[in-house]
C-alpha positions as a printed Julia matrix, in Angstrom:
273×3 Matrix{Float64}:
   0.0    0.0    0.0
   1.44   3.36  -1.02
   1.85   5.93   1.74
  -0.05   9.15   0.94
   1.96  12.32   0.51
   2.05  14.86   3.36
  -0.49  17.64   2.86
   0.27  21.33   3.4
  -2.53  23.88   3.31
  -1.67  27.22   1.68
  -3.25  30.28   3.35
  -3.54  33.9    2.31
  -3.19  33.35  -1.42
  -2.98  30.83  -4.2
  -0.48  28.04  -4.69
   2.55  29.33  -6.64
   2.8   27.32  -9.84
   6.57  26.86  -9.61
   6.35  25.56  -6.03
   3.54  23.15  -6.84
   5.54  21.79  -9.77
   8.7   21.25  -7.72
   6.85  19.44  -4.92
   4.58  17.35  -7.14
   4.73  13.69  -6.17
   6.46  14.56  -2.88
   4.21  16.94  -0.94
   0.62  17.88  -1.78
  -0.14  21.62  -1.58
  -3.84  22.25  -0.92
  -5.71  25.58  -1.17
  -7.34  27.04   1.94
 -10.79  26.32   0.5
 -10.17  22.69   1.54
  -9.0   23.49   5.05
 -11.97  21.71   6.66
 -11.06  18.34   5.17
  -8.22  15.97   5.91
  -5.21  15.96   8.18
  -2.56  18.63   7.71
   1.15  18.05   8.02
   1.94  21.76   7.81
   0.68  25.25   7.01
   2.19  27.57   4.41
   1.24  31.23   4.86
   1.83  33.96   2.28
   3.94  36.6    4.05
   1.88  39.74   4.57
   1.8   42.28   7.43
  -1.31  40.68   8.94
   0.1   37.14   8.7
   2.29  37.44  11.8
  -0.61  38.24  14.12
  -2.5   35.23  12.76
   0.49  32.98  13.47
   0.75  34.36  17.01
  -2.97  33.77  17.7
  -2.7   30.2   16.4
   0.22  29.42  18.71
  -1.39  31.13  21.72
  -4.46  28.95  21.16
  -2.3   25.84  21.44
  -1.83  25.07  17.73
   1.15  22.75  17.15
   1.09  22.29  13.37
   4.33  23.47  11.69
   3.89  26.9   10.05
   6.08  28.34   7.32
   5.85  31.83   5.89
   6.29  32.18   2.13
   7.76  35.32   0.58
   8.2   36.05  -3.11
  11.01  38.43  -2.17
  14.47  37.86  -0.76
  14.32  36.95   2.94
  16.97  38.33   5.29
  17.96  37.04   8.72
  16.06  39.7   10.7
  12.81  38.81   8.91
  13.26  35.1    9.63
  13.95  35.79  13.3
  10.81  37.95  13.55
   8.64  35.16  12.15
  10.22  32.54  14.4
   9.69  34.73  17.48
   6.0   35.03  16.61
   5.66  31.23  16.5
   6.42  30.27  12.91
   8.9   27.51  12.13
  10.58  29.64   9.47
  10.1   32.25   6.75
  11.0   30.88   3.31
  11.83  32.59   0.05
   9.88  31.2   -2.9
  12.99  30.17  -4.83
  14.25  27.92  -2.0
  10.96  26.9   -0.34
  10.64  23.56  -2.17
  14.0   22.26  -0.97
  13.39  23.33   2.64
   9.86  21.91   2.8
  10.92  18.59   1.29
  13.74  18.29   3.82
  11.71  19.25   6.87
   8.35  17.65   6.06
   9.54  14.47   4.35
  12.99  14.2    5.92
  16.24  12.97   4.33
  14.53   9.92   2.79
  12.45  12.06   0.43
  13.55  12.59  -3.12
  14.94  15.98  -4.02
  12.5   18.36  -5.77
  13.34  19.43  -9.29
  15.86  22.25  -9.28
  16.71  21.81  -5.58
  20.09  20.86  -4.18
  20.12  17.53  -2.29
  20.67  17.73   1.47
  23.11  15.56   3.42
  21.24  12.82   5.36
  21.62  13.01   9.13
  23.19   9.56   9.26
  26.02  10.62   6.98
  26.48  13.8    9.01
  26.71  11.74  12.22
  29.31   9.44  10.67
  31.51  12.38   9.69
  30.95  14.05  13.05
  31.98  10.97  15.06
  35.13  10.42  13.01
  36.2   14.04  13.48
  35.16  14.25  17.14
  37.2   11.24  18.23
  40.35  12.9   16.87
  39.5   16.29  18.36
  38.73  14.98  21.88
  42.05  13.1   22.02
  43.91  16.27  21.06
  41.91  18.42  23.48
  42.56  15.98  26.34
  46.32  16.14  25.73
  46.15  19.95  25.69
  44.2   20.05  28.98
  46.85  17.91  30.66
  49.46  20.47  29.72
  47.34  23.51  30.6
  46.13  22.36  34.02
  42.79  23.31  35.6
  43.19  27.07  35.22
  44.31  26.75  31.62
  41.35  24.51  30.86
  38.9   27.15  32.07
  40.65  29.8   29.98
  40.46  27.54  26.94
  36.72  26.94  27.39
  36.06  30.66  27.86
  38.02  31.43  24.7
  36.03  28.78  22.83
  32.77  30.32  24.06
  33.85  33.75  22.82
  34.78  32.24  19.44
  31.27  30.82  19.13
  29.75  34.23  19.9
  31.83  35.79  17.13
  30.47  33.26  14.64
  26.88  33.91  15.72
  27.33  37.67  15.6
  28.74  37.37  12.08
  25.65  35.38  11.07
  23.34  37.9   12.73
  21.64  35.07  14.62
  21.43  34.28  18.33
  19.35  31.07  18.56
  18.29  29.9   22.01
  19.63  26.4   21.38
  22.77  26.82  19.3
  24.66  24.07  17.54
  27.97  24.93  15.95
  27.16  23.32  12.63
  28.06  25.65   9.79
  26.25  26.27   6.51
  22.67  26.83   5.44
  21.24  23.62   6.91
  20.48  25.03  10.38
  17.24  23.38  11.43
  17.34  20.98  14.4
  18.58  17.53  13.42
  15.89  15.61  15.35
  17.96  12.44  15.16
  16.86   9.66  17.53
  19.45   8.6   20.13
  19.45   6.62  23.39
  20.91   7.27  26.85
  22.6    4.34  28.55
  21.86   3.4   32.15
  18.37   4.92  32.31
  14.91   3.27  32.41
  13.49   2.45  28.98
  10.83   5.15  29.16
  13.51   7.78  29.91
  16.29   6.55  27.64
  14.96   7.82  24.3
  16.07  11.28  23.22
  16.5   13.43  20.14
  19.82  14.84  19.05
  19.07  18.46  18.13
  22.5   19.83  17.28
  26.17  18.96  17.44
  29.36  20.93  17.98
  33.05  20.28  18.55
  32.7   20.47  22.34
  29.21  19.22  22.98
  25.77  18.11  21.9
  22.21  19.39  22.31
  19.47  16.92  23.24
  15.75  16.89  23.9
  14.73  14.46  26.67
  11.55  13.23  28.3
  12.87  13.68  31.87
  15.22  16.28  33.42
  18.77  15.41  34.42
  20.87  16.38  37.41
  23.22  19.4   37.13
  26.7   18.25  36.03
  25.42  14.68  35.66
  27.57  12.45  33.44
  25.59  10.79  30.66
  26.45   8.25  27.96
  24.7    8.87  24.65
  24.53   6.27  21.87
  24.94   7.91  18.46
  24.27   5.65  15.49
  24.88   6.8   11.92
  24.78   4.78   8.71
  28.24   3.22   8.92
  29.53   4.51  12.26
  28.23   4.19  15.8
  29.75   5.51  19.02
  29.07   6.24  22.66
  29.73   9.82  23.74
  30.32  10.43  27.44
  29.25  13.98  28.28
  28.59  16.24  31.27
  25.29  18.14  31.56
  25.99  21.88  31.49
  22.48  23.37  31.16
  18.87  22.36  30.67
  15.45  23.98  30.45
  11.84  22.88  30.12
  10.71  22.6   26.52
   7.29  22.1   24.92
   5.12  19.07  25.69
   6.77  18.35  29.04
  10.16  17.74  27.49
  13.59  19.12  28.33
  16.29  20.73  26.23
  19.77  19.78  27.46
  23.25  20.95  26.55
  26.12  18.58  27.37
  29.91  18.94  27.22
  31.59  16.0   25.47
  34.23  14.32  27.65
  35.17  11.26  25.6
  34.05   9.17  22.65
  34.2    5.43  22.0
  33.67   4.13  18.47
  31.69   0.85  18.7
  31.06   0.29  14.99
  32.56   1.68  11.8
  32.91   0.7    8.17
  36.56  -0.06   8.84
  35.91  -2.61  11.64
């Protein structure tokens, strides 16, 4: 039985012909006249001055459906941040909307829309990340031994300031910040598992990754400075990252966002072994 395509309702205007063509066979765009029928995977709103207040009212009323603004003009960082602050998932320019929607609604398994650049699957990204991280942590550990405790704190402070420079250059200050570079900045939402915790508390989502840590979303809070072991499993590489909890906060739906500092990494499976 063939799985039906996700359905996105388009509000505040018609369906752009170019967008409908690029997403055909991948995502179904439906006009707002059909809003009363069917289940919606997402909402696409034509970007107009009154659109932001409608998005805010929808979120304040408890609406959870992903919402994306659609602009026929070039979208700058400040405009995207304004939409996100009002409750939207993003503001998209028409010329790149097909690629972003296919990646976020269908995920990496979806085929690439016509004219869109293919995205790197999360599993491949994890493989590359684990291979690089295992080398970096070994080098960092040797440096810490030479620097001592005081030098370690200075190093971490310097690294924090470096990250702030990168964010300032991008013009973005996200609340949960990974240090991944490039245009693909949405949360990874990659399923992982925590070792040594009850089954109902062990499942988590990897939201972002950086050279010194990882961001997770969990079902239960952790203890401050607790040491955790996170199983990361890519396509050809799997590893266990031992990390220390540095911050956490309550997220939506009784979940918790957690930032952890990577202490060590153990490769448990790779294409070479």
